[in-house]
N, C-alpha and C positions, 0 to 999 in steps of 0.2 A: 429271452436269456438262464443260463441254469445260474444256478446259487450257487453246486457242487464241478469244479472245473473237469473232474472224472465221463461227470458224467455226458457233456456236452463228446466226450467222445465217445461212448458207451456203443459198443456196436448197433442197439436199437437202435440210436439215435443216430447215428452220422448221418442217417444219407438224406436227414431231415435237413439238417440240418446247414452239408455241403447247400443245400439247392437251398436252401433260406438266404444265405453263403454267412452264418452265424458263423463259419471250419471253413475255411480257403481248403486246397489241394498240399497248401503250401506246410501249413502248422499240421495238419495231420502230419503230414510221415513224417513230420520233426517228432512231433509225440509218440510214432511208434516203433520210432529209432531208438527212445524215451528205456521203451519199456527193457525190465529182467529178460534175460531168455535163460526161460525155463524146461527147456529142453528133454534137458536130462530127466526130468522127474513126467516125463511120459511114458504110458505105458503103452507096448506095443502085442496082439498077440501071439508073438512069438516068445515071451516070454510070457516061463510058469515060477508062483512063489510060493515057498515053503510054507508046512503051518509052522516057521520061525519068522515069518516073515523074511528070508531067504529069496529069489529074484534070481532063480534061471536060466540062464539064454541061449533057447535055443536045442540042441543039440552038445553048442563046443562046450558046457559045460562051467565055463564062467559063470562069476554071481558078485552080484549088489546084497550086502547084507542092509539095512535099512528100510527098505521098501514097503511099501502099502502093499496089503495081500491085495490080491480078488476077490470082487463080493459075485461067486455062480447062482441063477436061478431058484 
């Protein structure tokens, strides 16, 4: 049993915990439903980031300020 409840549902542990019966599928689904939606923070390949940190979405010219700049290798 994990002392940190967040580790019980960690992606690296959940399969084993489900197999061992430490977590039920119902418990796991309830945990997932409580997580915040952070989809608006995702960076898609169609987005371009200016040096000022402004994100341009494709060729439409729409932009979002304050997004993290991408790192090119």
